[in-house]
N, C-alpha and C positions, 0 to 999 in steps of 0.2 A: 402178516407175513406169509402164512401159510395159503391164504387165499391167492396171494400174488404168486406163489410158487405154483399152485395149481393152475394159474391162468397162463403163465409162462409154459408149462408143459402142454397145455391144449394148443397154443399157438404153434410150439415147436412139432407137436405131433402131426398137425395139419400140414406143416411145411415138408416134414419128412415124408409123409404120404404122397404128397405133391411131387415131390422130386424122384421118389421111386416109380410113380406112375409115368412121368416124363422121360425118365431114362430106361424104360423097358424092364427095370428089375423084377417086375411082378411076374415075368415070364418063368423065372425060376422058382418050381414048387416049394423049395426050402424057404425061400425068400418070401413067397407069397404067404405060406403059414405062418412064418414069424411075423410078418406085417399084421395078419389077422389077430395073432395072439397079443401083439402089443395094442392093437386097437381095442381088443375086448377088455384087455386090463385097463386101459385109460378110461373106457366107457363105465366099467364097474366101479372103479373108484370115484369117477365123477357121480354115478348115481348113488353111492353111499355117502359122499360129501353132501349132496342134496338131501339125503335123509337125515342126516346128523343136524344139518342147518334148518330142518323143518321141525326138529323137536321143540315141542312147547316146554321150556324151561320149568315152567310153574306147575306141570303136571306130576302127579305123584310118582309115576313110574318114569320119569325123564331120565335118572341116573341108569336103571337098569337098560332102558332103551338106547342110549348113548353107548354104554358097555357092549351091548349086543351089536350095534354097528360097528363098534370098533373091532370086535372079534371078527366080523365079516371082512373089515379092511384088513386085518392081520392075515386072514386066510388068502385074500388076494394078493397080498404082497408075497406071501409064500408060495402061491403059484407062479407068481412073476420070477422069484429067484429060482425056481426050478425049469423055467423056460430053456429049451434048447436052442441057443444062440447060433445063428450061421456062424461059419468058419471067420468068415472076415470081421465079425462082430465079437469073436471069442474073449477078446481082452476086456469086455464090458461084462462079462458073467459074474466076476469078483465083485463089481460094484452093484449088481442086482443081489447078490447074496448079502452084501452089507446092507443094501436096502430093506431086505426083508428082517434081517436081524434087528436093526433099528426100529423097525415098526413093531416087531414082537416084544422088544424092551419097553416100547412106548405104551403099548396097550396093556402090558403087564403092570406097569406103573399106574397107568389110569384105574387100573382094578384096585391095585393097592391104595391109591389117592382117596378112592371112594368107599374103601373097606369099613364094614359094620355100620353104615348110615352116617360116618363122618366124612370130612374133606381135609386132606393134607395137602396144605399150599405147596410145600417145597417137593414133595413127591411129584405133585401134578406139574411143577415147573420141570422136573427131570424128565417126565414123560413128554412133555410138551417138546423140548430140546430133541430128543429122540425122535419124535413124530416129524420133526422140521428136517432132521438128517435124513431120515427115509425118503421124504419127498425130494429133497436136494439131490440125492442120488439117482432118482428117476429123472428129474430134470437133466442131470447130467448125461445119463444114457440117451435121452431123446435128442440132446444137443449134439453127441457125437453120431447118433444114428442120422441126423439131419446133415452130416458132413462138416459141421463146424466143431470148433474146439471152444469149450466153456472158458468165459474170461476169467471166471473167479473160482477155478477149480482149486480147492485146498486138500484135495485128496492125494495120498501117496500112492501111486501105481507103480508096481514093479514090472521091469521089462521082462517079458516072458520069451524066452528062445527056444 
């Protein structure tokens, strides 16, 4: 399921950048910087994901390697949450903050699940759920940036006047 979300995010990002290029939005320095920041974030999480998927699960250092990559992922999500969204996308900043919070909770949960050389399945399941919630929020943001409304948005967004 997580890989499906990541694939959707990649497709939506490509569409977002294509639509921005075609609409001439890239001429606005703030939008161009924002576009570059989003692209960098997506590239970084894709690279971390590839690294995680390439871990040799049978190696002695697999758990510490996984936790290290998850720490990198958390840092990437925190940087994403701190992005300065252009005014027309300000309504998405709260969702970016939520993505960062969910990823931090997920990474903390994974650390706890693998604490002291043991594995706590329930804690890992909780971490996995938060991991999925973080990626879901990124998917929602990318969908809105693409000019579409996500079909299955189950988030409560307050109207900001």
